[in-house]
GUVO-374763 format. One line per field, with one value per residue (C-alpha): residue number from 1; residue in one letter; x, y, z. Coordinates in steps of 0.2 Angstrom, whole numbers, plus 5000, padded with zeros to 4 digits. Layout:
N
resi = c(NUM/...)
resn = c(A/...)
east = c(X/...)
north = c(Y/...)
up = c(Z/...)
# end
This chain:
526
resi = c(1/2/3/4/5/6/7/8/9/10/11/12/13/14/15/16/17/18/19/20/21/22/23/24/25/26/27/28/29/30/31/32/33/34/35/36/37/38/39/40/41/42/43/44/45/46/47/48/49/50/51/52/53/54/55/56/57/58/59/60/61/62/63/64/65/66/67/68/69/70/71/72/73/74/75/76/77/78/79/80/81/82/83/84/85/86/87/88/89/90/91/92/93/94/95/96/97/98/99/100/101/102/103/104/105/106/107/108/109/110/111/112/113/114/115/116/117/118/119/120/121/122/123/124/125/126/127/128/129/130/131/132/133/134/135/136/137/138/139/140/141/142/143/144/145/146/147/148/149/150/151/152/153/154/155/156/157/158/159/160/161/162/163/164/165/166/167/168/169/170/171/172/173/174/175/176/177/178/179/180/181/182/183/184/185/186/187/188/189/190/191/192/193/194/195/196/197/198/199/200/201/202/203/204/205/206/207/208/209/210/211/212/213/214/215/216/217/218/219/220/221/222/223/224/225/226/227/228/229/230/231/232/233/234/235/236/237/238/239/240/241/242/243/244/245/246/247/248/249/250/251/252/253/254/255/256/257/258/259/260/261/262/263/264/265/266/267/268/269/270/271/272/273/274/275/276/277/278/279/280/281/282/283/284/285/286/287/288/289/290/291/292/293/294/295/296/297/298/299/300/301/302/303/304/305/306/307/308/309/310/311/312/313/314/315/316/317/318/319/320/321/322/323/324/325/326/327/328/329/330/331/332/333/334/335/336/337/338/339/340/341/342/343/344/345/346/347/348/349/350/351/352/353/354/355/356/357/358/359/360/361/362/363/364/365/366/367/368/369/370/371/372/373/374/375/376/377/378/379/380/381/382/383/384/385/386/387/388/389/390/391/392/393/394/395/396/397/398/399/400/401/402/403/404/405/406/407/408/409/410/411/412/413/414/415/416/417/418/419/420/421/422/423/424/425/426/427/428/429/430/431/432/433/434/435/436/437/438/439/440/441/442/443/444/445/446/447/448/449/450/451/452/453/454/455/456/457/458/459/460/461/462/463/464/465/466/467/468/469/470/471/472/473/474/475/476/477/478/479/480/481/482/483/484/485/486/487/488/489/490/491/492/493/494/495/496/497/498/499/500/501/502/503/504/505/506/507/508/509/510/511/512/513/514/515/516/517/518/519/520/521/522/523/524/525/526)
resn = c(L/F/L/V/E/T/G/P/L/Y/H/N/G/V/Y/H/L/F/Y/Q/Y/N/P/H/G/A/L/W/D/I/G/N/L/S/W/G/H/S/V/S/H/D/L/V/N/W/V/A/L/P/T/A/I/D/P/T/S/P/F/D/G/H/G/C/W/S/G/S/A/T/I/L/P/G/G/V/P/A/I/L/Y/T/G/I/N/A/S/K/V/Q/V/Q/N/V/A/F/P/K/N/A/S/D/P/L/L/L/E/W/D/K/P/G/F/N/P/V/I/P/L/P/A/D/V/P/A/D/K/F/R/D/P/S/T/A/W/L/G/K/D/G/V/W/R/V/A/V/S/G/E/V/D/G/V/G/G/T/L/V/Y/K/S/K/D/F/L/H/W/K/R/N/P/A/P/L/H/A/S/R/A/A/G/M/V/E/C/P/D/L/F/P/V/S/S/E/R/G/G/E/D/G/L/D/T/S/A/A/S/G/A/G/V/R/H/V/L/K/L/S/V/M/D/T/L/E/D/Y/Y/M/V/G/T/Y/D/D/A/T/D/A/F/V/P/A/E/P/D/R/G/D/D/Y/R/N/W/H/R/F/D/Y/G/H/V/Y/A/S/K/S/F/F/D/A/G/K/K/R/R/V/L/W/T/W/V/N/E/S/D/S/V/E/D/D/V/A/R/G/W/S/G/I/Q/A/F/P/R/K/V/W/L/D/K/D/G/K/Q/L/L/Q/W/P/V/E/E/I/E/T/L/R/R/N/R/V/S/L/R/P/G/T/S/L/K/T/G/S/L/E/G/I/A/G/V/S/A/L/Q/A/D/V/D/A/E/F/E/I/P/R/L/D/K/A/E/T/F/D/P/N/W/E/L/D/A/Q/K/L/C/G/E/K/G/A/S/V/H/G/G/V/G/P/F/G/L/I/V/M/A/S/N/D/M/L/E/H/T/A/I/F/F/R/V/F/K/H/H/D/K/Y/K/V/L/M/C/T/D/L/R/R/S/S/T/R/A/G/V/Y/K/P/P/Y/G/G/F/V/D/M/D/I/E/E/H/K/S/I/T/L/R/T/L/L/D/H/S/V/I/E/S/F/G/D/G/G/R/T/C/I/T/A/R/V/Y/P/E/H/V/A/T/S/S/S/H/T/Y/V/F/N/N/G/S/T/T/V/K/V/S/K/L/E/A/W/D/L/A/T/A/D/V/N/A/A)
east = c(4942/4942/4951/4947/4947/4929/4928/4944/4938/4946/4933/4936/4955/4953/4956/4943/4946/4930/4934/4925/4925/4919/4915/4913/4930/4944/4937/4925/4913/4909/4895/4889/4900/4900/4910/4923/4930/4947/4951/4969/4976/4992/4988/5001/4993/4975/4961/4948/4929/4914/4906/4899/4887/4880/4869/4854/4840/4831/4841/4858/4854/4866/4880/4887/4899/4910/4907/4914/4912/4908/4908/4892/4890/4890/4903/4892/4898/4888/4891/4886/4888/4882/4870/4865/4847/4835/4835/4853/4853/4866/4857/4866/4861/4866/4870/4872/4880/4868/4878/4889/4899/4905/4923/4923/4907/4902/4885/4877/4859/4853/4837/4822/4818/4835/4841/4842/4849/4839/4847/4844/4834/4850/4862/4864/4859/4879/4887/4881/4891/4905/4899/4913/4916/4902/4907/4897/4896/4896/4877/4877/4870/4880/4888/4893/4901/4894/4903/4890/4890/4878/4874/4890/4901/4910/4907/4908/4890/4885/4871/4865/4856/4851/4848/4860/4843/4835/4847/4844/4856/4865/4862/4880/4894/4908/4918/4915/4926/4921/4938/4941/4926/4918/4927/4926/4930/4929/4937/4937/4948/4955/4974/4984/4991/5002/5020/5027/5010/5010/4995/4979/4962/4944/4935/4923/4935/4930/4941/4949/4965/4977/4966/4965/4956/4961/4950/4955/4947/4949/4948/4942/4951/4968/4964/4975/4971/4972/4972/4972/4974/4963/4949/4932/4918/4903/4891/4891/4899/4912/4930/4941/4960/4975/4983/4969/4982/4981/4963/4948/4955/4960/4974/4984/4982/4994/4996/4996/5006/5014/5014/5000/4986/4969/4953/4964/4953/4959/4953/4956/4966/4959/4971/4986/4979/4984/4977/4981/4978/4974/4979/4972/4985/4978/4987/4998/4998/4983/4966/4970/4983/4971/4959/4973/4979/4961/4962/4965/4971/4980/4982/4999/5006/4995/5004/5003/4998/5001/5002/5021/5026/5023/5004/5002/5006/5004/5019/5017/5025/5023/5014/5027/5020/5028/5045/5040/5043/5062/5074/5093/5099/5114/5121/5133/5148/5144/5151/5153/5156/5147/5156/5151/5146/5145/5136/5138/5128/5118/5123/5114/5097/5082/5079/5061/5055/5065/5064/5080/5081/5095/5101/5112/5123/5126/5142/5139/5126/5136/5134/5115/5106/5096/5078/5067/5050/5041/5045/5035/5019/5024/5037/5032/5037/5054/5057/5056/5067/5081/5080/5092/5103/5105/5120/5117/5125/5118/5110/5102/5107/5098/5093/5091/5080/5074/5089/5093/5111/5113/5103/5091/5078/5079/5068/5077/5072/5082/5084/5090/5092/5091/5094/5079/5083/5091/5086/5086/5072/5073/5065/5060/5058/5053/5056/5049/5053/5067/5057/5052/5055/5037/5025/5009/5014/5012/5028/5029/5041/5033/5038/5035/5044/5050/5046/5061/5076/5092/5102/5099/5100/5112/5105/5089/5082/5074/5064/5059/5048/5050/5037/5037/5028/5026/5038/5033/5047/5045/5056/5063/5053/5038/5036/5035/5028/5028/5021/5024/5018/5033/5033/5052/5053/5071/5063/5057/5074/5087/5093/5088/5099/5099/5111/5115/5121/5126/5125/5128/5144/5145/5150/5137/5139/5128/5127/5117/5110/5102/5091/5082/5073/5055/5046/5030/5015/5000/4986/4968/4974/4958)
north = c(5070/5051/5045/5026/5024/5018/5020/5024/5027/5034/5043/5054/5057/5062/5051/5050/5046/5044/5041/5040/5056/5063/5082/5084/5076/5065/5049/5036/5036/5054/5059/5051/5048/5056/5052/5064/5068/5072/5072/5071/5071/5061/5052/5063/5079/5081/5094/5093/5094/5095/5078/5068/5058/5065/5054/5064/5051/5037/5023/5032/5042/5036/5034/5033/5019/5009/5005/5006/5014/5006/5012/5008/5006/5022/5028/5033/5029/5022/5022/5007/5010/5004/5014/5014/5015/5024/5008/5006/4992/4990/4991/4993/5010/5016/5033/5043/5058/5072/5076/5062/5074/5084/5079/5082/5072/5085/5082/5064/5059/5046/5038/5038/5020/5015/5003/4993/4978/4976/4966/4947/4938/4926/4940/4951/4969/4975/4962/4966/4979/4986/4982/4979/4986/4976/4967/4960/4941/4934/4933/4952/4953/4963/4955/4963/4955/4960/4954/4946/4933/4919/4907/4913/4910/4925/4925/4936/4936/4938/4948/4949/4962/4966/4985/4990/4994/4977/4964/4946/4936/4920/4905/4901/4913/4918/4911/4908/4903/4897/4900/4918/4926/4940/4949/4965/4977/4963/4965/4953/4958/4950/4949/4943/4927/4930/4927/4945/4952/4967/4976/4978/4972/4979/4973/4963/4954/4935/4921/4909/4908/4921/4928/4924/4932/4938/4938/4951/4951/4961/4950/4960/4948/4951/4969/4963/4962/4944/4938/4923/4920/4908/4905/4914/4904/4916/4901/4897/4913/4903/4906/4892/4896/4891/4885/4876/4867/4884/4880/4891/4901/4917/4920/4907/4916/4929/4947/4963/4970/4964/4979/4993/4993/4989/4990/4991/4994/4993/5000/4999/5014/5013/5027/5018/5000/4996/4989/5001/4999/5010/5005/5014/5017/5021/5028/5020/5033/5038/5044/5060/5063/5060/5074/5085/5084/5086/5070/5052/5039/5042/5034/5025/5028/5021/5004/4996/4977/4963/4944/4937/4925/4910/4913/4912/4929/4947/4960/4978/4995/5012/5019/5028/5046/5046/5047/5064/5070/5064/5079/5079/5062/5054/5037/5025/5019/5003/4987/4997/4982/4980/4969/4963/4978/4989/5006/5017/5034/5040/5059/5072/5067/5070/5058/5062/5063/5052/5038/5025/5011/4998/4981/4970/4955/4940/4933/4917/4907/4894/4904/4905/4900/4884/4888/4881/4875/4883/4900/4898/4902/4918/4928/4944/4935/4929/4948/4952/4937/4940/4961/4971/4971/4951/4945/4932/4922/4930/4945/4955/4968/4983/5000/5011/5026/5039/5038/5051/5057/5045/5031/5030/5032/5022/5010/4996/4988/4972/4953/4939/4922/4905/4888/4876/4859/4860/4878/4895/4906/4925/4935/4953/4964/4982/4985/4999/4994/5009/5020/5033/5036/5042/5033/5026/5022/5006/4999/4982/4972/4968/4953/4943/4930/4934/4920/4920/4910/4918/4904/4908/4926/4929/4947/4955/4973/4985/5001/5012/5028/5039/5052/5058/5046/5034/5022/5009/4996/4984/4968/4960/4970/4971/4953/4957/4974/4982/4998/5006/5022/5030/5045/5049/5064/5070/5076/5091/5098/5089/5080/5063/5051/5036/5022/5005/4991/4973/4964/4947/4937/4936/4952/4960/4970/4985/4984/4998/5012/5028/5040/5055/5069/5068/5085/5089/5085/5096/5086/5092/5110/5121)
up = c(5023/5024/5008/5000/4981/4975/4956/4944/4927/4911/4899/4884/4888/4906/4922/4937/4953/4965/4983/4999/5006/5023/5022/5041/5047/5045/5052/5044/5057/5059/5047/5032/5017/5000/4983/4982/4963/4956/4939/4930/4912/4917/4934/4943/4944/4949/4952/4965/4959/4970/4976/4963/4975/4992/5005/5000/4996/5006/4998/5004/5017/5029/5017/5000/5002/4990/4971/4953/4938/4920/4902/4894/4875/4867/4878/4893/4912/4926/4944/4955/4973/4991/4999/5018/5016/5029/5039/5039/5026/5014/4996/4978/4968/4952/4946/4928/4923/4920/4903/4898/4885/4900/4899/4919/4923/4935/4938/4942/4943/4956/4948/4962/4957/4967/4974/4959/4969/4985/5000/4998/5011/5014/5017/5033/5032/5035/5024/5006/4997/4986/4968/4955/4938/4927/4912/4896/4895/4877/4879/4879/4897/4910/4925/4943/4958/4975/4992/5003/5016/5014/5028/5037/5022/5014/4995/4979/4971/4953/4947/4929/4919/4901/4903/4919/4929/4933/4941/4946/4956/4948/4958/4962/4969/4959/4972/4991/5006/5023/5030/5025/5032/5025/5009/5002/4986/4974/4956/4943/4926/4912/4909/4893/4894/4879/4884/4886/4884/4896/4887/4898/4892/4892/4907/4897/4886/4887/4894/4879/4870/4875/4890/4909/4922/4940/4954/4968/4986/5002/5017/5032/5044/5039/5032/5017/4997/4989/4972/4960/4942/4934/4922/4921/4913/4910/4904/4923/4930/4939/4944/4943/4951/4941/4958/4966/4977/4986/4991/4994/5008/5001/5013/5004/4988/4982/4989/4978/4993/5008/5017/5022/5008/5007/4996/4979/4963/4945/4929/4911/4903/4886/4881/4884/4883/4901/4917/4932/4951/4964/4981/4997/5011/5029/5043/5055/5070/5081/5078/5087/5073/5061/5069/5070/5052/5047/5034/5034/5021/5004/4987/4983/4968/4953/4946/4929/4932/4919/4919/4923/4910/4923/4920/4939/4947/4942/4940/4946/4942/4945/4929/4918/4921/4938/4929/4922/4941/4940/4944/4947/4943/4952/4953/4961/4953/4944/4952/4968/4980/4997/5010/5027/5036/5021/5022/5006/5006/4990/4991/4982/4982/4993/5005/5008/4990/4978/4966/4968/4956/4961/4954/4966/4959/4968/4963/4974/4985/4995/5010/5010/5027/5028/5026/5040/5031/5045/5040/5024/5032/5039/5030/5040/5055/5048/5043/5062/5068/5055/5052/5043/5060/5061/5051/5037/5024/5008/5014/5022/5009/5002/5005/5021/5020/5029/5041/5055/5057/5072/5064/5079/5066/5049/5039/5030/5014/5010/5002/5012/5002/5010/5003/5002/4998/4982/4978/4984/4993/4991/5007/5005/5019/5023/5043/5051/5070/5069/5058/5072/5089/5091/5103/5097/5079/5071/5067/5060/5050/5033/5021/5008/4997/4980/4967/4956/4952/4960/4955/4936/4937/4951/4953/4960/4957/4969/4965/4980/4980/4995/4997/5015/5026/5011/5006/4992/4986/4971/4971/4957/4943/4954/4958/4977/4982/4999/5004/5022/5031/5043/5054/5059/5070/5064/5047/5058/5063/5054/5038/5032/5022/5011/5009/5002/5015/5016/5032/5025/5025/5006/4996/4985/4971/4965/4946/4945/4956/4950/4961/4956/4967/4964/4960/4969/4960/4960/4970/4972/4969/4966)
# end
């Protein structure tokens, strides 16, 4: 099993997750990929179904790669996906359910006239893939975005169709960047720009008053996901970023997650009127470990995403259904003071499968360290230089999770505040360097800056979801998110612990801390 999400879909009250699936082993490059298929009524508990698409035709015989699902008029779903054909060329194919009224959408038909979008003459055979969810323009014509490299420039191509079968390429790309190289898994979706508007919008919602668009791209050079808020003009099929000063290099754009995620994909949940994001989290140990487990890659907790009131960045939060797994609430006394060197245990809750929600109050900022402008370019490197054990002015403070009795293994999730000219800058880190004593495990420090006014609010929130090898953290209500994989050895033979800590010279107060055990969901049960 090799699991990368491809086409999430909400259809007739059922959530569908299609994913790249290797029935021949745990690795991507052994055997030819199919589309796995699981369904759910609550985004928490999932049932595995037979594969939806298999590499059985000349246009996909070497693999059914990534793609997306779209709901057509009349409520009929359709899948556009990349097939590797008999000549090992990447082409775009379409598939339809054999019975659109089947709530499980068990069987899919791949018409023999595929591919519907052949390889263009100016695109290399191995750099043309990942069709997005399609959207309708004001002219009633479908559009779809496809990643393609043209003349050495990585870009997002736009194709148009009146019938979803015959597609013609737009002369200009949706967006292109010579600096970023090849990009993958494009996602263009609208968001409400109304102040406080958390509702999601159908993918075909047009730009205009109260609506902006988000363009998300996965950059191969960094294996990270980037996005920009802007405007989409369906007359020219062009995307214009709202922050042009960030340039056309995607690596200067915003990040969905500053940790270990890639190839994320969103969908519109029409049942609850929200935009939901799925993210793929690959393994961080060895290929040999993948083979021994028999699987590789997981999905992070699904997230609701919406536009922040500043109109420039997205907020992300675990979907509310995750809270149905909460059991056995514990709390820390409100107003608990964390002085320099404090380490306060959170007892009575599982340290391996838990939901921890905390708020830290910072009474004073006068001891904040001076910010070096060179740090602006690399928050991850800064987290490495100023880890949780490095004493600071305001911070580091936060959580220590999955800690062994002797603290030889632990993961720190923390904030540190710096003075930057006449303002303050907040750094958020997840430091894995002591997460495991195992050799051959990738254990970096992850980090990102939190775009907030700490001087005005004098507090910051941190929610962390623990699920054995996965740690997902959401800073300041989801402005900055960090996902990590950890492989502590002590959990096999001894207990694990969770703490709040402060290693700064400024006392920090825990104004709120609640934690719950998380029950085990039924995932891909027969």
